[in-house]
Structures are given as C-alpha cells and as structure tokens.
Steps between C-alpha positions, in 0.01 A plus 500: 500500500683230691416384860713601796821294545366337827178392315709368210733309735203346685365349184817301398544141603774273379447128521742224426305255287801254443403260782136466375461164330267431200148454607561663842297792643681784670344792710680827572359801677471838323356797694368249759314305229584154361632467150460145363765368268484165324780362292311308233614179344509468119184293518318771695603758250388285199170426677430864559576592146281229373209603716525876417285590191621862504886445495528389132312808377734741682759681281785442742407236754699511825759234549615328817 
C-alpha cells in the first residue's frame, strides 16, 4: 500500500550538492526540519573508519 500522491510529493527534496566544498557543512529544510549535510574530506573519512570498531566486521561496509 503506497501513500497518497500529495504525501509522496511532500517527502521529496532535491538538493544540488555541487557547490558544497570538502569539509563544509550544509543545512537544508525537509518538512520544516533541518537536515545536516557534511561533505567529508578524505582525512575525515579515514579517521572515522579507523575509530569505528564495528565497520571491519561488517560483511559489506558502506562506502562514501
């Protein structure tokens, strides 16, 4: 069972992320609530992978 078309349309937000620079935070509104986006640098990604003890044990770890 799918939601009504007006409900479905209200949940879709398209954001152009091309102008966001590495290391920069970006905030968009979705349903009157903020959604925080950060374009991480390669160093940030490597640091988070190093600090996460669960990621290596996952069968298919998510990639950036």
